[in-house]
N, C-alpha and C positions, 0 to 999 in steps of 0.2 A: 345431276351434279349438285352437291350441297353448296350452301351459301359461302362457306369459307373457300372452297375451291374456285367458285365463280369469281369471288373477289380477287383471288390470287392471280387469275389470268386476265382480269379486266385491264384495258389500256390505262396506263398511268400518265398523269400529267406531272412533268418535272420542270416547272417554270424557271427555277433558278439555274439549272443546268442548261436549259434551252437558251436563256438570256446570255449566259457566259459563252456558249458556243457561237451565238450570233454576234456577240461583242467581238470575239476574237476573229471571226471570219470577216467582219466589217473592218476591223483594224487592219488586216492584211490588204483588203480591197482598197481602202482609202490611203494606206501607207504607200502602196504601189502607185495609186493615182496621183498623190501629192508629190512624190519624188519625181514622177514623170513631168507633172506640171511645173515644178520648180526648175527641173533641168531644161524644159522647153523654154522657160522664160530667161534662164541665165546662161546655159551652156550649148544646147543643141543648135541655135542659130549659127554658131561659129564652127561646130564640129561636123554637122550634117547638112547644113544649108548655107554654105559660104556665099556671100554676095557683096558687091561693091556698095550696095545700099543696105545698111544695118536694119532698116525698117522692113525691107523685103524678107530678109532672113528671119526676123522675129515673127512676121506674119506666117511664113511657111512653117516654122516650128510650132506655132500655136495652132495651125491647121491640123498638124498631126495629133495634137492633144484632142481636137474635135473628132478625128477619124474614129476613135474608140467609141464615141457616142453613136456612130452609124452602125457599128457592130453590136452595140448593146441590145437594140430591139430584136435582132436576129438571135442572139444568145438567149434573151428572155423568152422568145417564142419557142425556140427549140427545146431549151431546158425546162421551160414551164410546162410544155406538153408532157415530157417524161416525168416531171415532178408531180403532176396531177395523176399520172397513170401508174408510176412505179413507186412513188413515195418521195417525201421531201428530203430525207436524210441522204439517200444514195446520190442524188443529184448535187446536193451541197458539198459532198466530199469531192465530187468530180470538179466542180467549179473552183474549189480551193487549189487543186493540183494544177489546173490550167493557168490560173492567175500567178501562182508562185513561179512556175517554170517559165512563163512568158517574161516576167520581170528579171529573172536570173539571166535569161537569154539577152535581153536588152543591155544588161550590164556587161556582156561579153562582146558586143558588136564592134566591128571595125568602123573607123570614121571615113568621111568623104575623102580625106587626103590619102587614105590607105587603099580604098577599093572603088572610089568614084561613086557613080550613081547607085551601085548596089547598097551603099550605106543607108541612104534615106529609104530605099525600098525595103530593106530588112527591118529598119526602125518602124516603118508603117505596119509591116507584118506582125511584129511583136506587139504593137499598140492595138491592132485588130484583135489579137488573141486576148489581151487584157480586157478589151471592151466586151468581147463575146462572153467571157467569164463573169464580168461585173454585171452584165445584163440579167443574169440569172441569180446572182448572189443576194442582192438586197431584197428582191421579191421573195425568194426562197427562205431567207433568214426571217423575214417579217412573218411569212405564213407559218413557218415552223414555230416561232416563238408565240405568236398569237394563239395557235391551236393548243399550245401547252399551258397557256395562262389561265388563271382562275377568273371567273366572272367578276366584273367590277374592278379588275386590275390589269386588264388587257393592255391599256395604253402604257401603263408604267413599265411592265415587263418588256413589251415590244420596243419601247424607246431605247433599249440597250443595243438595238441594231445600229442606231445612229450615234450612240456614245462611242461606238467603234470608229465612226467617222472622225470624231474629235481626237480620239486616241491615236489613230493612224496619222492624222495631220501633225499632231505634236511630235510623234516619233520621227516622222519624215523631216520636220523642221529641225529637231535636235540633232539629227544625223547630218543635215546639210549645213548647219551653222559652222562646225569645224572644217567642213569641206570648203566652204566659201572663204574661210580664213587662211587656207593654204596658199602658197605662192601660185601665181597664175598658171605657170607652166605645169606644175604638179597637178593642179586641179583639172586642167584641160586634158592632160594625158591619161591619168589613171584615177585621180581623186573622185571624180563624178561617178565612177562605177561602183564605189563602195556602198552607197545607199541601196542600189539595186541588188547587190550580192547579199546584203543583210536581210532581205525579205525572206530568205530561206528559213531563218530562225522563227519568224512569226508563222510561216507556213507549217512548220513541224509542230508547234504548240497547238495551233488551231485544229490541225488534222487529228491530232491525238484526242483532243476534247470531243470532237464530233464523232469519232468512232465509238465513243462510250455513251452516246446519246440515243434514246429510244425514238422510234418513229412516233408521229403525233397520234393521239387517240382518235381525233376526227378522221384522219385518213384511214386508220385501221378499221374504224366503224364503217366507212364508206366501202372499203374492200369487202368487209364481211357481209354487208347487205347488198353487194353488187350495184353500188350507186356511183362507181367510178365512171366519169364521162369518157366515151370511146374516142371522141375528137374534141378535146377541151377548147381549142381555139374556135372551131365552128360553133360549138355550143354557147360559148360566152358571147360571141358576136350575134348569135341568133336571139338570145334572151337579155343580154346586158350590154349591148353596144353603146347606149347613152352613158352608162357608167364608165366604160373604157374611155370614151371621149372626155368625160369630166376629169378622169385621172390624168389624161394627157395634158389638159389645161392646167390642172393644179401642179403638175410636175414642172411646169415652166418656171415656177418659183425658184427652182434651183439655179436659174440664171444668176441670181444674186450671189450665190456661193462661188461660182466660177469667175465672175467678174471680180469679186473681192480677192480670192486666193491666187488667181493666175494673172489676169490682166492688171489688177491692183499692184501686184508685186513688180511686174514689168514696168508699169507707169511710175511707181515710186522710185525705182532704181535708175531708170533711163531718162525720165523727164523731170520728176520732182527733186532729184538730187540726193535722195537718201541712200545710205550704204546698205548693202545686202543684209548684213547681220542684224541691223536695227529693225528693218521691216519684217524679216523672218521671225524675230523674237516677238514683235507686236502681234503678228498673226498667230504664233504658237500660243501666247498667253490668252488672247481673246477667244480663240476657238477651244483651247484647253479648258477654260472656265465653263464653256458650254457643256462639258461633260457633266456638270452639276445642274446646269439650268435645264437641260433637256428632260431628264427624269422628273424634275419638279413640274415642268410644264405638262408633261404627259400624265402625271398623277393628278394634277388639277383638271385635266381634260376628262379623266375618269369620273370626276364629280360634277363638272358643269357642262361637259360636252366638248367635242372636238372643234366644231365649226367656229365658235366665238374666238378661240385662241388662234386658229388658222387665219381668220380674217384680220385680227389684230396684227399678226406677223406680216401679212401681205401689205397692209396699209402702212405700218410702221417702217418696214424696210424700204418702201418706195419713197419715203421722206428722208430717212437717215442716210441713204446712199449719197445724197447731195452733201450732207455734213462730212462724210468720210473723204470725198474728193476735195472739198474745201480745206479740210485739215491737211491733206497731202500737199495742196498748193501753198499752204502757209509755211511749210518747212518745219513746223513744231511737232516733235515726236510725241509729246505728251497729249496734244490735241488729237493726233492720229490715233493713239491708243484709246482715248475716251470715245472717239467716234466709232472705232472698230468694236469696242466693248458694247456700245449701244446697238449698233447695227447687227453684229454677229452673235455676241454672247447673250444679249437680252431678247432681241426681237426675232432674229432668224431661228433661234432655238425653239421658239413657239411653233415653227413649222417643222424643223428637223426632228424634234422629239415626238411629234404627233403623227406625221404622215405614214410611218410604217404600220401603225395600227389602223389608221383611218382608211388608207387605200385598200388594205387587205380586207377590212370589214365591209367594203362595198360589194364583195363577191361571195357567192356560196362556195362551200368547201370543194365540190367536184371541179370547179373552174377557178378557184382562188389564185393559185400560183400563176396560171396562164393569164388570167384577166389583169392581175396586178402588174405582172411583168410587162405585158403588152402595152398597157396604158402608161405606166411609169417610164419605161425606156423610150417610147416614142416621144414623150414630152422632154426627156433629157437630151434628145438630139440637139435642140436649140441651145440648151445649157452648155453642151460640149463645144459648140462653135461660137458661144458668146464672147470668149476672149478674142478670137479672131475678128468677129464683127466689131467689138469694141475698139480693137486696133485700127480698123478701117474707118470707124466713126470719129476717132480722135482728131481734133482740129488743132491748128497751131495756137499758141498763146496760153496765157495763164488759165483761162476758162475753156480751154480746148476739150476738157473732160465733160462738158455739159451735155453734148449729144449722147455720150455713153450713159450718163445718169438718166436721161430721158428714156433711153432704150430699156434700162432696168425698171423704171417706173411703169412703162407700158406692160412689160412682162408680169409685174406684180399685180397690176389691175386685172389682167386676163385671168391669172391664177385665183385672185380673190373672187371674181365672178363665178368661176367654176365651183369654188368652195360653197358659195352662197346657194347654189342650186343643187348641191349634193345632199344626200340623206344624212341626218344625224344618227350615229350608230353606237355611241358610248354605252347606252343602257340596253341595247338589243342583245338578247341571248344568242350565243354563237351559232346555235342550230337554226336560228331565224334570219341570219345574215344573208344578203343576196336575195331579197324578196322577189324581184322580177324573175330570176332563174327558178326559184322554188315554185312560184305560181305557174310559170310556163311549162315546166316539166310535169307538174301535177296535172295540168290540163291535158298535156300530151298523153299521159298514162290513162286518163279517163277516156279520151277519144279512142285510144287503142283498144281499151276494154269494151267500149261500145261497138266498135267495128268487129271485134271478135265475136261478140254476142249476136250481131246481125248477120254474120257470115253463114251461108247455107251449110257449110261443112261443120259448123259448131254442133 
């Protein structure tokens, strides 16, 4: 084969297209998650969990928000297995379809008044499907984008996985603002369904882009050289179990996100006395601005390393969560925005923009999808139930939020400790990532070769 022909069939890296595909997929994932979280805080307690005590209905609705995070590790493990064996692209197309159809189904559900206990049961089923899909989406998108990215720019391109988070949140909020402005009867009867129905638009666009994306060069090379792991979960736990555990711990940092976006919304509107539209607008602007902060943080991490910025985010968020709740207690919307900007836009972006590349970089290519999905989604279980835990920790009085902030601080410190003990990977060539796996499998091959030579049948 001549050089020109070899070049023409060589696996191609398309970082821009991969980043766009991941951005759109994450936009759908987080749009669906945020509209559910918003509905759980504002609507579902009345429609699916009616109770004489409003607090009980709210806690039940927030619990269904957390149910998806139980399904996420299952989705991550199942889809990660096939993503490492069959390819990243095929599985990411499947996850998009599950997420979009689950959200559309939730928007068509009957309420408790119409079908009784079947209403919350069907709601939980739809939420479980969302969680199963989301458990595979972020790890798969991160893996795909990382493996398409050029050396020295992996953090920057992979950060677009989580700019989709900000985009999805902004879209969800913009859709819900006019819904919450509707007359109460109209919003409760059919208005709340509109955001769920609109997810089909994002699904169609994201699906089209992903069908036109190539498989990653790293996976194609692994297939060509027969280095695809036969049982990725078994292999990653055999050689990289400590890395999986560290990713679990680092993922706990996402507790900050769900406390801010879900519990914070419920607290602001039910206890602090803010109107829904004002807090939704503050959240949309603060997180929307992080669309610019996250790529900047990731680009900086390509130069100075991932760990310093992740540690700054963990420590900074553990402090500024107190400022956010103090601002909510003050009743001053300007102070609320400033605290939200500092906590979410500036500091949390240092985590959100960097973890997609950092987590994926901890693992070798044959087990990357599985290892990242397993660790990340197990850690996110706590984040999913954080709003419910926060609701249970909330005490009476003006400073009743203090136990919630302490809970957030403890989670940040755990995450920070796991960052501290993780390997720095920003400058490591992609084929050298996942050193424990590479060393372990190399040793295993040597042992097999020696056993073969020592065999009497040889």
